[in-house]
C-alpha positions in Angstrom: 90.6 95.6 63.8 89.4 93.2 66.2 86.7 91.6 64.8 83.7 90.3 67.4 81.0 88.4 66.3 76.9 88.1 67.0 77.5 86.6 70.6 80.5 88.3 71.8 80.3 90.1 75.1 81.6 93.5 75.4 82.0 95.2 78.8 83.7 97.8 80.3 86.1 98.1 83.1 87.7 100.4 85.1 91.9 100.0 85.2 93.0 102.7 87.4 94.5 101.9 90.5 94.1 104.9 93.0 91.6 104.8 95.6 87.8 103.8 95.9 85.5 103.0 93.0 82.8 105.6 93.5 81.4 106.7 96.2 79.5 104.5 99.2 76.0 104.0 97.5 76.4 103.9 94.4 77.0 101.0 91.7 80.0 99.7 90.6 80.8 100.8 87.2 80.8 98.5 84.5 78.0 97.0 82.2 78.2 94.0 80.4 75.9 93.9 76.7 75.6 91.2 73.8 76.5 92.3 69.8 72.4 91.7 69.0 73.3 91.2 65.0 75.1 92.0 62.0 73.5 95.3 61.3 72.4 97.1 64.5 74.3 99.4 67.2 74.2 98.6 70.8 75.4 101.0 73.4 77.3 100.4 76.6 76.5 103.2 79.1 78.9 103.7 81.8 78.0 105.4 85.4 80.5 107.4 85.4 83.3 109.1 82.1 86.4 109.1 84.6 86.4 105.2 84.9 87.0 104.8 80.9 90.1 102.9 80.7 89.4 100.0 79.4 87.3 98.1 77.4 87.4 94.1 77.3 85.9 92.3 74.6 85.8 88.5 74.8 84.2 85.6 72.8 84.0 82.2 73.3 88.0 81.5 72.6 89.5 84.6 74.1 89.9 87.7 74.8 91.5 91.0 73.4 91.6 94.5 75.4 91.1 97.9 74.1 92.5 101.4 75.6 89.9 104.2 74.7 91.1 106.9 73.3 94.3 105.7 71.9 93.4 102.1 70.5 89.4 102.5 68.6 88.3 104.6 66.0 86.0 107.8 67.1 82.4 108.0 65.5 80.4 111.3 66.2 78.3 110.8 68.9 75.2 111.6 67.2 75.2 108.1 65.7 75.3 106.5 69.0 71.8 105.2 70.2 70.8 105.9 73.2 71.2 103.3 75.9 68.4 102.0 78.5 70.5 101.9 82.0 69.4 103.8 84.7 72.0 107.3 85.2 73.1 107.6 89.0 72.0 111.4 90.0 74.9 113.6 89.5 77.1 111.3 87.1 77.5 111.9 83.4 77.3 109.0 81.2 80.2 107.7 78.8 78.9 105.2 75.4 80.5 102.8 73.9 79.1 101.9 70.9 78.9 98.2 69.0 78.1 99.3 65.6 77.6 96.3 62.6 80.1 97.0 59.6 80.8 94.3 57.2 85.0 93.5 57.0 85.8 90.8 54.5 87.3 88.7 57.1 84.2 87.6 59.0 81.3 88.5 56.3 78.4 90.2 58.6 80.3 90.7 61.6 80.7 93.6 63.7 83.5 95.9 64.5 84.1 97.7 68.2 84.0 101.9 67.8 84.0 103.8 70.9 83.1 107.8 71.3 85.3 110.0 73.7 83.1 111.6 76.0 82.6 115.3 75.9 83.7 117.6 78.8 84.4 114.3 80.6 86.2 114.2 83.9 89.9 112.2 83.0 91.8 111.1 86.3 95.2 112.2 86.0 96.8 109.5 88.1 96.4 106.2 87.3 97.5 105.3 90.6 100.4 102.4 91.7 100.5 100.8 88.6 100.0 102.9 85.4 103.4 105.0 85.6 104.6 101.4 86.5 103.5 100.4 83.3 106.8 100.9 81.4 107.3 102.0 77.5 104.4 101.6 75.3 105.3 99.0 72.2 102.9 100.4 68.9 102.0 99.0 65.7 100.7 101.1 63.0 97.1 100.2 61.8 97.2 99.1 58.1 93.5 100.4 57.2 94.6 103.7 58.7 98.3 104.7 58.6 97.6 107.9 60.6 96.6 105.2 63.8 99.1 103.1 66.3 98.0 100.6 68.3 100.0 98.5 71.2 101.2 95.3 69.5 101.2 91.8 71.9 104.0 90.8 73.6 103.9 87.2 75.2 104.2 87.3 79.4 107.9 86.0 80.4 106.8 83.4 82.8 103.8 81.6 81.3 104.7 82.9 77.8 100.7 83.8 77.5 99.8 86.3 74.6 98.6 89.7 76.0 99.4 93.9 75.0 101.7 95.4 75.8 101.9 98.1 79.2 99.1 97.8 81.1 97.7 94.9 80.5 100.7 92.7 80.9 101.3 94.6 84.3 98.0 93.4 85.0 98.2 90.0 84.1 101.8 89.5 85.7 100.2 90.5 88.8 97.1 89.0 89.1 98.0 86.1 87.7 102.3 85.5 88.9 102.8 87.9 91.9 101.7 87.2 95.9 97.8 89.2 95.9 99.1 91.7 98.1 101.9 92.8 95.9 99.7 96.1 94.1 98.2 96.5 97.5 95.4 98.6 96.0 94.0 96.0 94.1 93.9 93.2 97.1 91.3 92.0 99.2 93.1 91.8 102.5 89.8 89.8 103.7 90.1 87.2 101.6 93.7 87.4 100.3 92.8 87.6 96.1 93.9 89.8 94.5 91.3 91.6 91.7 91.7 92.8 87.7 90.5 96.1 88.6 89.0 98.8 91.0 85.9 98.2 90.0 85.6 94.5 90.5 87.4 95.0 93.8 84.9 97.1 95.2 81.6 94.9 94.2 83.9 92.3 95.9 84.3 94.1 99.1 80.9 95.2 99.1 80.4 91.2 99.4 83.0 90.5 101.4 83.4 92.6 104.3 79.8 92.2 105.6 81.4 88.9 106.4 85.2 89.4 106.8 85.5 93.0 108.2 87.4 95.3 106.4 89.4 94.7 103.7 90.7 97.7 101.9 94.7 98.9 102.1 94.0 101.6 104.4 95.1 100.4 108.2 97.9 100.8 109.7 98.0 96.9 110.5 97.7 96.4 106.7 100.5 98.8 105.7 102.7 97.0 108.7 101.9 93.4 107.0 102.7 94.6 103.1 105.8 95.9 104.4 107.2 93.0 105.8 105.9 90.7 103.3 107.3 92.5 100.2 110.7 92.1 102.4 109.6 88.4 102.4 109.4 88.8 98.7 113.0 90.0 98.4 114.4 87.2 99.9 113.1 84.9 98.3 114.3 86.0 95.1 117.7 86.5 96.6 117.7 83.0 97.6 116.7 81.4 94.5 120.2 83.6 93.3 121.7 82.6 95.6 122.7 85.8 97.0 124.3 86.5 100.9 122.2 89.4 101.0 119.2 91.7 99.9 122.3 94.7 98.7 124.0 92.1 96.3 120.0 91.3 94.4 120.1 95.3 94.0 123.4 95.0 93.1 122.4 91.9 90.8 119.8 93.8 89.4 121.2 97.0 88.8 124.6 94.8 86.8 122.5 92.6 84.3 119.8 95.8 83.8 116.8 93.9 84.8 114.2 96.5 83.7 114.2 98.9 80.9 115.4 102.3 81.6 112.2 104.5 81.1 110.0 102.3 83.7 108.9 104.7 86.5 107.6 104.4 89.7 103.9 106.0 90.1 103.5 108.5 93.2 101.8 106.2 95.6 103.7 103.9 95.1 107.0 105.6 95.3 105.0 106.4 99.0 104.9 103.4 100.0 108.9 102.2 99.4 109.9 104.6 101.6 108.4 102.5 104.6 110.3 99.3 103.1 113.4 102.0 102.8 112.5 102.4 106.6 112.2 98.7 107.7 115.1 97.7 106.3 117.4 100.3 107.6 118.2 102.6 104.4 118.0 106.3 103.7 114.7 107.5 102.2 115.7 109.3 98.5 113.8 112.0 96.8 112.1 109.5 94.3 113.1 105.9 93.6 114.5 104.9 90.6 113.6 101.2 88.5 116.5 100.8 86.9 119.3 101.1 88.3 116.9 100.3 91.6 118.9 103.2 94.2 117.6 101.4 96.8 116.8 97.9 97.8 112.8 98.6 97.8 113.3 99.8 94.1 113.2 96.4 93.5 109.9 96.0 94.1 108.6 96.7 90.5 106.4 95.0 88.2 108.8 94.3 85.8 111.5 94.0 87.7 110.1 91.0 89.7 109.0 89.7 87.0 112.1 89.4 85.0 113.5 87.9 87.9 110.9 84.8 88.6 110.6 83.7 85.5 113.8 82.4 86.0 112.8 80.3 88.3 111.4 76.3 88.4 107.9 76.3 87.4 107.8 74.8 91.7 109.5 78.0 92.6 107.4 80.5 91.1 104.0 78.7 92.1 105.7 78.8 96.0 106.3 83.2 94.9 102.9 83.4 94.1 101.6 82.0 97.4 104.4 83.7 99.5 103.1 85.3 102.9 106.7 85.4 104.8 107.3 88.3 106.9 110.5 89.4 107.1 113.7 92.2 107.9 116.8 92.9 106.4 118.3 89.8 108.2 115.9 87.5 107.2 112.7 85.9 108.3 111.1 86.7 111.0 107.9 86.1 113.7 104.6 87.3 112.2 104.3 89.2 115.8 107.4 91.9 114.5 107.0 95.1 116.6 105.2 97.7 114.7 107.7 99.9 112.0 107.0 103.0 113.3 104.9 105.3 116.1 101.8 104.5 116.5 101.0 108.3 116.3 102.0 110.4 113.5 102.0 113.9 112.4 99.8 115.8 109.4 101.2 119.2 107.8 98.1 121.7 107.3 99.2 124.4 104.5 96.2 126.9 104.9 95.0 127.9 108.1 93.6 131.0 109.5 95.4 130.7 113.2 94.6 134.5 114.6 90.7 134.0 113.6 90.9 129.9 115.1 92.4 131.1 118.6 89.8 133.8 118.5 87.2 131.0 117.6 88.3 128.6 120.3 88.2 131.8 123.1 91.4 130.7 123.5 94.8 133.3 124.9 97.5 131.9 122.1 98.8 128.7 120.2 99.7 126.6 123.5 96.4 127.3 124.6 94.3 125.9 121.8 96.8 123.3 121.2 96.1 121.6 124.8 92.3 122.3 123.9 91.9 120.5 120.9 94.7 118.3 119.9 93.0 115.6 121.6 97.1 113.4 121.1 97.1 114.5 117.4 100.0 115.5 115.9 100.6 118.5 113.6 104.1 118.9 111.8 103.4 122.0 110.5 101.0 125.5 110.0 101.0 128.1 107.1 99.1 130.6 108.7 97.2 132.9 106.1 96.8 137.0 107.2 94.8 138.2 104.3 93.2 141.3 105.8 95.5 143.7 106.5 93.8 144.9 109.9 94.9 141.6 110.8 98.8 141.5 109.4 99.9 142.5 112.6 98.6 139.4 114.5 101.4 137.3 112.9 103.9 138.1 115.9 101.3 136.1 118.7 103.0 133.6 117.1 106.7 134.0 115.8 108.1 131.9 119.0 105.9 128.3 117.4 108.1 126.9 115.6 106.0 125.0 113.5 104.0 128.0 112.1 105.0 129.8 108.8 103.4 132.6 107.7 101.5 134.4 103.9 100.7 138.0 103.4 98.5 139.1 100.9 95.2 140.6 100.5 91.7 138.6 100.3 89.5 139.8 97.3 86.5 140.1 99.8 88.7 143.1 101.1 89.3 143.9 97.4 88.0 147.7 98.2 89.6 148.2 101.4 93.2 150.3 101.4 96.1 148.7 102.6 99.8 149.4 102.6 102.1 148.4 100.0 105.0 149.4 101.8 103.8 147.3 104.3 103.1 143.5 102.3 106.5 144.2 100.9 108.1 144.4 104.6 106.0 141.3 105.7 106.9 139.2 102.7 110.5 139.7 103.7 110.1 138.0 106.7 112.3 134.7 107.3 109.5 132.7 108.6 107.0 133.8 105.1 106.9 130.9 102.6 104.2 132.2 100.2 102.3 135.1 99.0 98.4 134.8 99.3 95.8 133.8 99.3 95.1 136.1 96.5 92.5 135.4 93.9 88.4 136.2 92.5 85.4 135.4 94.4 82.5 135.8 92.3 79.7 136.9 91.9 80.5 140.1 94.0 79.6 144.1 93.8 83.5 144.7 93.5 84.7 142.4 91.1 86.2 145.5 89.6 88.4 146.0 92.8 89.5 142.4 92.7 90.6 142.3 89.5 92.6 145.7 90.2 94.0 144.4 93.5 95.4 141.1 91.3 97.1 143.4 89.1 99.3 144.8 91.7 100.1 141.8 93.9 100.7 139.5 91.0 104.1 141.6 89.8 104.5 141.4 93.9 104.9 137.9 94.0 106.6 137.3 90.3 109.3 140.2 92.0 110.0 138.0 95.2 110.0 134.4 93.6 107.4 133.5 96.4 104.8 130.7 95.9 101.3 131.7 95.2 97.8 131.1 97.0 94.9 131.0 94.9 91.5 131.2 96.0 89.0 131.0 93.5 85.1 130.7 94.7 82.1 131.4 91.8 81.8 130.1 88.1 84.3 130.2 85.8 86.7 132.2 88.6 89.7 129.4 88.1 89.7 130.1 84.1 89.7 133.5 84.6 92.4 133.6 87.2 94.4 131.1 85.1 95.0 133.8 82.2 95.4 136.7 85.2 98.1 134.3 86.1 99.6 133.3 83.0 100.3 137.1 82.1 102.3 137.6 85.5 103.9 135.0 86.5 106.5 132.3 84.4 105.2 129.2 83.7 107.4 127.6 86.8 105.7 129.6 89.2 104.7 127.5 92.6 100.6 127.5 92.2 98.9 126.3 95.5 95.2 126.0 94.5 93.7 126.6 98.1 90.0 124.5 99.0 90.5 123.6 95.6 86.8 122.4 94.0 87.4 122.9 90.6 86.9 119.4 87.7 89.2 117.3 86.0 89.9 120.3 83.1 91.0 122.6 85.7 93.4 120.4 87.2 94.6 119.0 83.8 94.9 123.4 82.3 97.2 124.3 85.8 99.2 121.9 85.2 99.9 122.1 81.9 100.5 126.0 82.4 101.8 125.7 85.5 104.1 122.8 86.0 104.0 123.3 89.6 100.8 123.4 91.0 99.4 121.8 93.8 95.8 121.1 94.3 94.8 122.1 98.2 92.1 119.7 99.6 90.5 120.5 102.6 87.2 120.6 104.8 84.7 120.7 101.1 86.2 116.8 100.7 82.9 116.2 103.1 80.5 118.0 101.4 81.7 117.3 97.4 79.5 115.2 95.3 80.3 112.3 93.5 81.7 114.5 90.1 83.8 116.3 93.0 85.4 113.5 94.8 86.3 111.7 91.7 88.2 114.9 90.7 90.1 114.5 94.0 90.7 111.0 93.3 92.0 111.7 90.0 94.6 114.0 91.0 98.3 112.8 91.4 99.4 112.1 95.1 102.8 114.0 94.3 100.5 117.1 93.7 98.3 117.4 96.8 98.7 119.2 100.0 96.3 119.1 102.7 94.6 121.8 104.6 91.9 122.9 107.1 91.1 126.5 106.4 90.5 126.4 109.9 88.4 128.2 111.6 86.1 127.9 108.6 84.9 124.7 106.6 84.4 122.2 110.1 84.3 118.8 108.9 81.0 117.0 110.1 80.4 116.3 113.6 83.4 118.7 115.2 82.5 120.5 118.2 80.2 123.8 117.6 81.4 124.0 114.1 84.9 125.2 115.0 87.4 123.8 112.7 91.1 123.7 114.0 94.2 122.5 112.1 94.7 119.3 114.1 91.2 118.0 112.0 94.1 117.6 109.4 93.9 114.5 110.0 90.5 113.8 109.1 91.0 115.7 106.0 94.0 112.8 105.3 92.3 110.1 106.0 89.0 110.3 103.8 91.8 111.5 101.0 93.3 108.0 102.1 89.7 106.6 101.4 89.3 108.1 98.0 92.8 106.8 96.8 92.7 103.6 98.7 96.1 104.3 100.4 96.3 104.6 104.5 96.2 108.1 106.2 100.0 107.4 107.2 101.1 107.2 103.2 98.9 110.4 102.3 100.2 112.3 105.5 103.7 111.6 104.5 103.3 112.1 100.6 101.4 115.4 101.7 104.3 116.2 104.1 107.2 116.2 101.6 104.7 117.9 98.9 104.5 121.1 101.2 108.0 121.1 102.3 109.0 121.1 99.1 106.5 123.7 97.7 107.0 126.3 100.8 110.5 125.5 100.9 110.9 124.4 104.3 
């Protein structure tokens, strides 16, 4: 166990790599405390339990890193002292206690102990880095054989001793790679790499007023990242005396530069698609690290670290400061033409077109598009027909290529009569891609009717094999719905949680029960509190689809509060803001997810 002597500083860092740290107006989630004496205890209180990946303990000579939940022993929460920090409204505390305990090797010293949070929101995804970390090296704690700890390893470039896994990844990215290599933790205004998103958020509060936008959310910065990343590949190609980037890919494959169990995070996988297109290569379903299946797949931190460590020290420094735009053939001017069209499309995975057209006083889809699209592009719309009296209105959209259908009975219509055979016929329509929405809206007076309705609809979903669009509104409805889904459907049935507003426990329980679950993010994102925003931020990008639920849930500022499918661009931009990703990247990921989910 690491022993912290009196005077040692301990502070907590958010080490996830996706999105903004906290909603605008809240403080960055970090605290610094000092061990007061060998007998007393001291508590660090975080702003939010979602930010709880790493604790740094450092003295005058070195720093040590501890992952909560794997590196720390636990004690009862009752043994923790109360912190005096003011807690922002709507956020729950997470406590880390430094307790006094005598150790043989350092009499009177204090050892570090952590308390796990209760009902904490745990992020599913450490974007762009966590999945890139590779295997975890463990060692057994001699004082407790049942506990395992990650061992320290030496950086292959500078020989510094750091913990294996995430800590090594962050050390390499911050100390040896260009600042933009991990774009989510780079300040593009000041051209520096920040060790965590918590510090990046605080840094941007200070620098953006002077330098302007420093977040990785614009097309211009995405364009720059693609060009400079390609320049990095050419630098490494030249260092290895190879003639082409394809030869570099073959070299990396032949020499097994990266461990075979490394993989890219969902966000970085999508980002590499843009490098593929820039290099004129086909975009794979997913990028593999070892062996790299495209040239862009060389851009994994372990692969690049292995290539850089063989360079002379002077070239290592040159590589770290490299800002050289390039194409497949080699360096290009910085004014190189944009890599993609100015406009791009977004897929709306849930709308009610018959109501939207009527709400906007239009005669049909073409008139609606002319009236509200404003030059924006929608690549597809899934229109839900969920009230039996409206089922036949799908015929108004049969001639619109990008519109697809779902049919079901909404829980608010649970007490209405409906034709089972008619619904079965509609589910066989060639443009039908799912059954739904169906679910629970509680509390309502017809709750018994809602459960009876689901007992009729879910067996139909099982027999057809169609994805299920789930509607949940009200306390405990997600848990109640999950029980019913597990009763009627097989584990790998596709589930879309429409207009998702659950917590992280809901995310985890649905993914565990149904691995093919996607979470549909819509207009509620503009009205969500801090906790809900952190839940959305933590959902893995490959599990997110976007929706408008038009004509309902209009984003703020929508004229006359009349929502429409083209507002899905605003949803994509807001998700990008949370995850610190360009809107175009979020849109592409959501499009790919929707096409997979609906079988398009």
